[in-house]
C-alpha positions in Angstrom: 6.7 146.8 -69.0 9.0 149.5 -67.6 7.1 152.5 -66.2 9.0 155.8 -65.8 7.0 158.5 -64.0 7.5 161.9 -65.5 7.9 165.3 -63.9 4.1 166.0 -64.4 2.0 163.7 -62.1 -0.1 161.2 -64.0 2.3 161.0 -67.0 4.3 157.8 -67.5 6.8 156.9 -70.3 6.3 153.2 -70.8 8.7 150.8 -72.5 8.0 147.1 -73.4 10.2 144.3 -72.1 10.5 142.2 -75.3 11.1 138.5 -75.2 12.9 137.2 -78.3 13.4 133.7 -79.8 13.7 132.1 -83.2 10.2 133.3 -84.2 11.0 137.0 -83.5 9.8 139.1 -80.6 6.8 139.3 -78.2 6.0 142.1 -75.7 3.1 143.1 -73.6 1.9 146.6 -74.5 -1.0 147.0 -72.0 -2.0 145.2 -68.8 -4.6 146.5 -66.5 -3.0 144.8 -63.5 0.4 146.2 -64.2 -1.0 149.7 -64.7 -2.9 149.4 -61.4 0.3 148.4 -59.7 1.8 151.8 -60.7 -1.3 153.6 -59.4 -2.9 154.0 -62.8 -6.6 153.2 -63.1 -7.0 152.9 -66.9 -9.6 150.9 -68.9 -10.0 151.3 -72.6 -13.3 152.6 -74.0 -12.0 153.5 -77.5 -9.0 152.9 -79.8 -8.0 155.4 -82.5 -5.3 155.7 -85.1 -3.8 158.9 -86.5 -2.1 158.8 -90.0 0.2 161.7 -90.9 1.7 161.8 -94.3 4.2 164.6 -93.9 7.1 165.4 -91.5 6.4 168.4 -89.2 2.6 167.8 -89.1 1.3 169.1 -85.8 -1.8 167.8 -84.0 -2.8 169.4 -80.7 -3.0 170.5 -78.1 -6.2 168.6 -77.4 -8.3 167.4 -74.4 -11.9 166.9 -73.4 -13.6 169.2 -70.9 -15.3 168.0 -67.6 -17.1 165.8 -67.1 -15.8 164.0 -70.2 -12.1 164.1 -69.4 -10.1 161.3 -71.0 -6.8 159.5 -70.2 -4.8 158.3 -73.2 -2.1 155.7 -73.9 -0.3 156.9 -77.0 2.1 154.9 -79.1 3.8 155.7 -82.4 3.6 152.5 -84.5 5.3 153.9 -87.7 7.9 156.7 -87.7 8.6 159.0 -84.8 7.0 162.0 -83.1 7.8 164.7 -80.5 4.9 164.1 -78.1 3.9 166.9 -75.7 1.7 167.1 -72.6 0.6 170.3 -70.8 -0.8 170.2 -67.3 -4.1 172.2 -67.1 -5.4 170.7 -63.9 -6.6 173.1 -61.2 -4.6 172.8 -58.1 -1.8 170.7 -59.7 1.7 171.6 -58.5 2.8 171.5 -62.2 -0.1 173.4 -63.6 0.7 175.2 -66.9 4.0 173.2 -67.2 4.8 170.9 -70.1 7.0 168.0 -71.0 7.9 166.1 -74.1 8.9 162.6 -74.9 10.0 161.2 -78.3 7.9 158.2 -79.3 9.1 156.0 -82.1 8.1 152.8 -83.8 11.7 151.5 -83.4 11.6 151.9 -79.6 8.0 150.7 -79.3 7.6 153.1 -76.3 4.4 154.7 -75.2 3.2 157.7 -73.1 0.4 157.5 -70.6 -1.4 160.8 -70.3 -3.8 161.4 -67.4 -7.1 163.1 -67.7 -7.0 166.9 -67.5 -3.8 167.2 -69.5 -3.6 168.6 -73.0 -1.8 166.4 -75.5 -0.3 166.9 -79.0 2.5 165.9 -81.2 4.8 167.0 -84.1 5.8 164.3 -86.6 9.6 164.0 -87.0 9.4 162.1 -90.3 7.0 161.4 -93.2 4.4 158.6 -92.9 3.9 158.5 -89.1 1.1 156.5 -87.6 0.0 156.7 -84.0 -2.3 154.5 -81.9 -4.3 155.9 -79.0 -6.1 153.9 -76.4 -8.7 156.2 -74.7 -10.4 155.8 -71.4 -13.8 157.3 -72.4 -15.9 157.9 -75.5 -15.2 161.0 -77.6 -17.8 163.8 -77.0 -17.5 166.4 -79.7 -19.1 169.2 -77.5 -16.5 168.5 -74.8 -13.5 168.8 -77.2 -11.1 171.7 -76.4 -7.5 172.6 -76.7 -4.8 175.2 -76.4 -2.6 176.6 -79.1 0.7 174.8 -79.7 2.7 178.0 -79.5 0.8 179.8 -76.8 3.2 182.2 -75.0 1.7 181.4 -71.6 3.0 177.8 -72.0 6.3 178.3 -73.8 6.5 174.8 -75.3 9.8 174.3 -77.1 9.2 172.4 -80.3 12.0 170.9 -82.4 10.6 172.6 -85.6 7.8 174.8 -86.7 4.8 172.8 -88.1 4.3 172.8 -91.8 0.9 171.1 -91.6 -1.6 172.0 -89.0 -5.4 172.3 -89.0 -7.1 175.7 -88.9 -8.7 174.7 -85.6 -5.4 173.8 -83.9 -3.7 176.9 -85.3 -6.6 179.2 -84.2 -7.0 178.5 -80.5 -7.0 181.8 -78.7 -4.3 182.8 -76.2 -4.8 181.0 -72.9 -6.4 182.9 -70.1 -3.8 181.6 -67.6 -5.6 183.1 -64.5 -8.9 181.5 -65.5 -7.2 178.1 -66.1 -5.4 178.4 -62.7 -8.7 178.8 -61.0 -10.9 176.4 -63.0 -8.5 174.0 -64.7 -9.6 172.7 -68.1 -13.2 173.9 -67.3 -11.7 177.4 -67.9 -11.2 176.6 -71.7 -13.8 177.3 -74.4 -15.1 174.2 -76.3 -13.4 173.8 -79.7 -16.7 173.9 -81.5 -17.4 177.4 -80.1 -14.2 178.6 -81.8 -15.2 177.6 -85.4 -16.6 180.3 -87.7 
């Protein structure tokens, strides 16, 4: 695997190194030892898939609050997506910064997202499917997020979403000062935002 560390610490774009022969292709997609060799301590507690029927479907920006933070290894196995990460970690030199990587089934690339970072994506075509490997169990009461178009973050998306959940569209404006001081703990749990 090829690991490319990104501008936000704890984020790696990962590409397979396929081996081809008369049968087709084979590539390693995850190896605990190779991850550790790049300073990534990541074990898988849960695997999820996300099916998205329509182009410009937006999911995010999600994370889990302390003490249930989760790291993710995200891969697009059908279609392509604009995958975005926002650094919310207290004391991080890149706090409140974002980055994006295009993930596609054709490239078979993945994005490793460290704990404490918000994550989301916008589908770039119809019928996209993503696979997530997650480091910890999902805890509904720890689910939180920030709005995809929050002016405090200024994420530049390639298009406006045409499909988005009420929860994802309804996150309040980020209290940047509170997040600077407390990191993700400065966010309200998502369940507290539902009517």
